[in-house]
C-alpha positions as CSV (number, residue, x, y, z in Angstrom):
1,X,4.0,12.9,79.6
2,X,5.3,14.4,76.4
3,X,9.0,12.8,76.6
4,X,11.0,14.8,73.0
5,X,14.7,14.6,72.4
6,X,17.2,17.7,72.8
7,X,17.3,18.8,68.7
8,X,20.6,17.6,69.1
9,X,19.2,13.8,69.4
10,X,16.3,14.1,67.5
11,X,18.8,14.2,64.2
12,X,20.5,11.7,65.0
13,X,18.5,8.3,63.2
14,X,18.7,4.9,64.4
15,X,21.7,3.5,64.0
16,X,22.7,1.1,61.2
17,X,24.0,-1.8,63.9
18,X,20.2,-1.5,64.8
19,X,18.7,-2.1,61.9
20,X,21.4,-5.4,60.8
21,X,20.4,-6.9,63.8
22,X,16.6,-6.9,63.4
23,X,17.2,-8.5,60.1
24,X,19.3,-10.4,60.9
25,X,16.7,-12.2,64.0
26,X,14.0,-11.6,61.3
27,X,16.1,-13.8,59.6
28,X,17.3,-16.9,61.8
29,X,13.8,-16.7,63.0
30,X,12.7,-18.4,59.2
31,X,15.6,-20.6,60.3
32,X,18.3,-19.2,58.5
33,X,21.5,-19.3,59.7
34,X,23.1,-16.4,59.5
35,X,27.2,-15.5,58.8
36,X,27.3,-12.2,60.5
37,X,29.8,-9.8,59.3
38,X,28.9,-6.3,60.4
39,X,29.7,-5.7,64.0
40,X,34.1,-5.4,64.4
41,X,34.3,-7.4,68.1
42,X,36.7,-9.1,68.2
43,X,35.9,-12.9,68.3
44,X,39.5,-14.0,69.8
45,X,39.9,-14.4,73.0
46,X,42.4,-12.0,75.0
47,X,45.6,-14.1,76.1
48,X,45.6,-15.8,78.7
49,X,47.9,-14.5,80.8
50,X,45.4,-11.0,80.6
51,X,42.0,-13.3,82.0
52,X,44.9,-14.3,84.6
53,X,45.4,-11.1,86.0
54,X,42.1,-9.7,85.4
55,X,40.6,-12.5,88.3
56,X,43.4,-12.5,90.7
57,X,42.8,-8.9,91.0
58,X,38.9,-9.1,90.9
59,X,39.3,-11.5,93.9
60,X,40.9,-8.8,95.9
61,X,38.0,-7.0,97.4
62,X,40.0,-3.9,97.8
63,X,39.8,-3.6,94.2
64,X,36.1,-2.1,93.9
65,X,37.1,1.5,95.0
66,X,37.2,4.1,92.3
67,X,40.3,4.3,90.5
68,X,39.6,8.4,89.4
69,X,42.0,8.0,86.6
70,X,45.1,6.0,85.0
71,X,47.3,4.5,87.8
72,X,50.8,5.7,87.4
73,X,51.9,2.0,86.2
74,X,49.1,2.2,83.4
75,X,51.3,5.2,81.8
76,X,54.3,3.9,82.3
77,X,52.9,0.6,80.1
78,X,51.7,2.7,77.8
79,X,55.0,4.5,77.5
80,X,56.6,1.6,77.3
81,X,54.4,0.2,74.4
82,X,55.0,2.9,72.3
83,X,58.3,2.9,72.3
84,X,59.1,-0.6,71.9
85,X,56.0,-0.6,68.7
86,X,56.3,2.9,67.5
87,X,60.0,4.4,68.6
88,X,57.9,6.9,70.2
89,X,58.9,8.7,73.4
90,X,56.4,9.7,75.6
91,X,56.2,11.5,79.3
92,X,53.8,9.4,80.8
93,X,52.3,12.3,83.3
94,X,51.7,14.7,80.4
95,X,51.2,12.9,76.7
96,X,49.0,10.2,78.3
97,X,46.1,9.7,79.3
98,X,43.3,7.1,79.8
99,X,40.2,6.6,78.4
100,X,37.4,3.8,78.7
101,X,37.8,2.3,75.1
102,X,39.4,5.4,72.1
103,X,35.3,5.7,71.1
104,X,35.4,7.2,74.8
105,X,37.8,9.4,74.2
106,X,36.5,10.5,70.5
107,X,32.4,10.8,72.1
108,X,34.1,13.5,74.2
109,X,36.6,15.5,72.9
110,X,34.7,17.8,70.2
111,X,32.8,18.3,73.4
112,X,35.7,19.7,75.3
113,X,37.2,21.4,72.3
114,X,34.9,23.0,70.2
115,X,32.4,25.6,70.1
116,X,28.8,26.0,68.5
117,X,30.0,27.3,64.8
118,X,33.4,26.1,64.7
119,X,33.9,24.0,61.7
120,X,35.8,20.0,61.8
121,X,37.2,18.2,59.0
122,X,35.9,14.9,58.7
123,X,36.7,11.8,56.5
124,X,34.3,10.8,54.6
125,X,33.3,7.5,54.6
126,X,34.3,7.7,58.1
127,X,33.7,5.8,61.8
128,X,30.2,7.9,62.5
129,X,31.0,8.7,66.5
130,X,33.1,11.1,64.1
131,X,30.4,13.2,62.6
132,X,28.2,12.2,66.1
133,X,30.5,13.9,68.2
134,X,30.7,17.5,66.4
135,X,27.2,17.3,66.7
136,X,26.8,17.4,69.7
137,X,29.2,19.5,70.4
138,X,27.3,22.3,68.0
139,X,30.3,22.1,66.2
140,X,29.8,22.0,61.6
141,X,31.1,18.8,60.0
142,X,33.3,19.9,56.8
143,X,33.9,16.3,55.2
144,X,36.9,15.2,53.0
145,X,35.6,13.0,51.1
146,X,37.9,9.7,50.3
147,X,38.3,8.0,47.3
148,X,39.8,5.4,45.4
149,X,41.7,7.7,43.0
150,X,43.2,9.4,45.8
151,X,44.2,6.1,47.8
152,X,41.8,7.2,50.2
153,X,43.6,10.4,51.1
154,X,41.8,13.1,51.8
155,X,43.1,16.0,49.1
156,X,44.0,19.2,52.0
157,X,44.4,21.6,48.7
158,X,40.8,20.9,47.8
159,X,39.5,22.1,51.2
160,X,38.2,25.8,50.6
161,X,40.3,29.1,52.0
162,X,37.0,30.2,53.7
163,X,35.9,27.2,55.7
164,X,40.1,26.6,56.5
165,X,39.3,30.0,58.7
166,X,37.1,28.9,60.5
167,X,37.8,24.9,61.2
168,X,39.7,24.1,64.8
169,X,40.2,20.3,64.9
170,X,40.3,17.7,62.1
171,X,40.3,14.1,62.0
172,X,42.2,11.8,60.3
173,X,42.5,7.5,60.4
174,X,45.3,5.2,59.2
175,X,44.9,2.0,58.6
176,X,41.3,3.4,59.1
177,X,37.4,2.5,59.4
178,X,35.8,1.3,57.3
179,X,38.4,2.3,55.0
180,X,41.8,0.4,55.1
181,X,43.7,2.1,53.8
182,X,47.6,2.9,54.7
183,X,49.1,6.3,54.9
184,X,53.1,7.6,53.9
185,X,55.6,9.0,56.6
186,X,54.9,12.3,53.5
187,X,51.1,12.0,54.1
188,X,51.3,12.9,57.7
189,X,54.1,15.4,57.1
190,X,52.1,17.4,55.0
191,X,49.1,17.6,57.8
192,X,51.5,18.7,59.8
193,X,52.4,21.1,57.8
194,X,48.8,22.3,56.9
195,X,47.6,22.0,60.9
196,X,50.7,24.0,61.7
197,X,49.8,26.7,59.0
198,X,46.3,27.1,60.2
199,X,46.7,26.3,63.9
200,X,44.0,22.8,63.6
201,X,44.1,20.3,66.1
202,X,44.9,17.2,64.1
203,X,43.2,14.0,66.0
204,X,44.4,10.6,64.5
205,X,42.5,7.7,65.2
206,X,45.4,4.6,65.7
207,X,43.1,1.9,67.0
208,X,44.0,-0.7,64.0
209,X,47.5,-0.5,64.5
210,X,48.2,-3.7,65.5
211,X,46.4,-5.2,62.2
212,X,48.6,-4.1,59.4
213,X,49.4,-7.0,57.0
214,X,51.8,-8.3,54.9
215,X,54.9,-6.7,56.5
216,X,53.8,-3.1,55.7
217,X,55.3,-0.6,58.6
218,X,53.1,0.8,61.2
219,X,53.2,4.0,61.1
220,X,52.1,6.1,64.3
221,X,51.3,9.7,63.7
222,X,53.0,10.4,66.9
223,X,56.5,9.0,65.5
224,X,56.6,12.3,62.6
225,X,58.7,14.5,63.9
226,X,56.0,18.0,64.9
227,X,53.4,15.9,65.6
228,X,53.3,16.2,68.4
229,X,53.3,20.4,68.0
230,X,49.9,19.6,66.0
231,X,47.9,16.3,68.0
232,X,47.2,13.6,69.6
233,X,46.5,9.8,68.6
234,X,43.9,7.7,69.9
235,X,44.7,3.8,70.4
236,X,43.1,0.9,72.2
237,X,43.4,-2.4,73.7
238,X,40.7,-3.3,72.4
239,X,41.5,-5.1,68.7
240,X,45.1,-5.1,69.4
241,X,44.4,-7.0,73.1
242,X,41.4,-8.7,72.3
243,X,39.5,-6.6,74.9
244,X,37.1,-4.9,73.9
245,X,34.4,-5.7,76.2
246,X,36.7,-4.5,78.7
247,X,36.6,-0.7,77.6
248,X,40.3,0.5,78.7
249,X,42.0,2.7,76.5
250,X,43.8,6.0,76.5
251,X,45.0,9.1,74.0
252,X,48.7,10.3,73.5
253,X,50.6,13.4,72.0
254,X,50.1,16.9,72.6
255,X,50.1,17.7,76.8
256,X,47.4,20.3,76.1
257,X,45.0,18.7,74.2
258,X,44.9,16.3,76.5
259,X,44.5,18.4,79.8
260,X,41.6,20.1,77.9
261,X,40.0,16.9,77.6
262,X,41.5,15.1,81.0
263,X,39.5,18.0,82.6
264,X,36.4,17.4,80.7
265,X,36.6,13.6,82.0
266,X,37.1,14.4,85.0
267,X,33.3,15.9,85.4
268,X,31.8,12.6,83.4
269,X,33.2,9.4,85.2
270,X,35.5,8.0,88.3
271,X,37.8,6.1,86.2
272,X,38.6,2.5,84.9
273,X,38.1,-0.7,86.9
274,X,41.6,-1.6,88.8
275,X,41.6,-4.9,87.8
276,X,40.8,-3.9,84.3
277,X,43.8,-1.3,84.5
278,X,46.1,-4.3,86.1
279,X,44.9,-6.9,83.6
280,X,45.9,-3.7,80.4
281,X,49.2,-2.9,82.1
282,X,50.4,-7.0,81.5
283,X,49.3,-6.6,78.2
284,X,50.8,-3.5,77.4
285,X,54.0,-4.5,78.8
286,X,54.6,-8.4,77.4
287,X,56.3,-10.2,74.9
288,X,54.5,-8.6,72.1
289,X,55.3,-11.7,69.5
290,X,51.7,-12.9,70.0
291,X,50.9,-9.5,68.4
292,X,52.7,-11.4,64.5
293,X,50.7,-14.7,65.4
294,X,47.7,-12.9,65.1
295,X,48.6,-10.5,62.7
296,X,48.5,-14.0,60.4
297,X,45.0,-15.2,61.7
298,X,43.6,-11.7,60.2
299,X,45.7,-12.7,56.7
300,X,44.4,-15.8,56.4
301,X,41.4,-14.9,57.0
302,X,41.2,-11.8,54.6
303,X,43.1,-14.6,52.2
304,X,40.0,-17.0,52.2
305,X,37.2,-14.2,52.0
306,X,38.5,-12.3,49.5
307,X,39.7,-15.8,47.9
308,X,36.6,-16.8,48.3
309,X,34.6,-14.0,46.5
310,X,36.8,-13.8,43.7
311,X,35.4,-17.6,42.6
312,X,32.2,-16.0,42.5
313,X,33.8,-13.5,40.5
314,X,33.4,-10.4,43.3
315,X,36.8,-9.8,42.4
316,X,38.4,-7.1,45.7
317,X,41.5,-5.9,46.4
318,X,43.7,-7.2,49.4
319,X,43.2,-5.2,52.4
320,X,46.0,-3.8,53.2
321,X,45.5,-3.6,57.2
322,X,42.3,-3.8,59.9
323,X,39.8,-6.2,60.4
324,X,37.7,-5.3,57.3
325,X,36.8,-5.6,53.5
326,X,36.1,-2.0,51.8
327,X,34.7,-4.0,48.8
328,X,32.9,-2.3,45.5
329,X,29.9,-4.1,45.4
330,X,28.4,-5.2,41.9
331,X,26.9,-2.7,39.5
332,X,23.3,-2.2,39.5
333,X,22.7,-2.1,43.2
334,X,22.8,0.4,45.8
335,X,24.3,-0.2,49.4
336,X,21.8,-0.9,51.4
337,X,19.5,-2.7,48.8
338,X,22.4,-5.4,48.4
339,X,23.5,-5.6,52.1
340,X,19.6,-6.3,52.9
341,X,19.4,-8.6,49.9
342,X,22.4,-10.6,51.1
343,X,20.8,-11.1,55.0
344,X,17.7,-12.2,53.4
345,X,18.5,-14.5,51.2
346,X,22.0,-15.8,51.3
347,X,22.0,-15.1,55.6
348,X,25.4,-12.7,55.5
349,X,25.8,-9.5,57.6
350,X,27.0,-6.6,55.8
351,X,27.4,-3.1,56.8
352,X,26.5,-0.7,53.9
353,X,29.3,1.8,52.7
354,X,26.7,4.7,53.2
355,X,26.4,4.4,57.0
356,X,29.9,5.5,56.9
357,X,29.1,8.7,54.8
358,X,28.2,9.8,51.6
359,X,30.8,8.9,49.5
360,X,30.2,5.3,51.0
361,X,27.5,4.7,48.9
362,X,28.9,1.7,46.5
363,X,30.8,-0.1,49.2
364,X,29.9,-2.4,51.3
365,X,32.3,-3.1,55.1
366,X,33.0,-6.8,56.2
367,X,34.6,-7.5,59.2
368,X,36.7,-11.0,59.7
369,X,35.3,-12.1,63.1
370,X,34.9,-15.5,61.6
371,X,37.3,-18.2,61.5
372,X,38.5,-18.7,58.0
373,X,35.9,-22.1,56.8
374,X,33.2,-19.7,58.1
375,X,34.6,-16.4,55.9
376,X,34.6,-19.6,53.0
377,X,31.0,-20.6,53.1
378,X,30.1,-17.1,53.6
379,X,31.7,-16.2,50.0
380,X,29.7,-19.6,49.2
381,X,26.8,-17.9,49.5
382,X,27.3,-14.8,48.3
383,X,28.5,-16.6,44.9
384,X,25.6,-18.6,44.9
385,X,23.9,-15.5,45.9
386,X,25.5,-12.9,42.8
387,X,24.7,-16.2,39.8
388,X,21.1,-16.0,41.2
389,X,21.0,-12.5,40.8
390,X,22.8,-10.9,38.2
391,X,24.1,-13.8,36.7
392,X,28.1,-13.0,38.0
């Protein structure tokens, strides 16, 4: 029988992470010790009380039925977290929607909101699910270039009027992935005014809200006046509480948009496992001082990697947020060749920037998912590689 994918799926290529995993395995088969800085999966454990809560409810045999949706207690916990951390007031019944991780919601949002032919403004470079979700929905992607010259903020006034007229949704993310820049209140106000004028839904991905360094302010899009009128904000427990494998997150904001997404999800899944919801509830309502300790750990890792790279002549700006470093590669390389050479010659796995969009060419993304001493070792290997290859 001849199995062929749909036209939409047929347009997708094998993901870069699968390609990197294959090359990593090949290097390990040759006896090379590989330091993996590619996938942004936290290596730190969840708080002990989160694990204890998960175990407690998992031992209750009544916990194994369908939950169908988020429990009232979970929704109240999100409301509490947003009020405590960002000064944002939410109606937990109408302005909070539970998700199986923020990627789940981002993947389904375009399907719920976009018709074939609708335009969507997407950051370039940006997290791959942004483009993939629009492709699956039949929408048309209009990239918004993010460049160092403009502090990695899109220039909304440069989007052609004929595109804006056809645009139904725009996606932004600060701090973002792979670009780790921060946005200020002035930019968010500009976005809100642009969205109101043109009747565009703003989608803000805020998954790295709790990994902001050097005392920079945490600015939720929802904290800006007028944001709820035009937008929604995705967040997650994956990075904040190291619960990535639990697959639980949420989206807050405009109640009409949440209702539309919730309607679609009611036909797709049957809710998050109850013990996971209870563990998440416990995390969101806990003493949040533990989050500052986690930030210090990631700051230490960032500093170890960046200072190590500088010793080898590769000077990378100090990232302000997230668990990543977005680094412009040395001259004379393209992103793919540089990334593949690092695996094969130095035993260090990074992600080529072009995997995140055309504007990502000339960069690589490095994840801070190893202890500081291991990152120092990675930097030393890269130093030796650069000296041998290009004499840096």
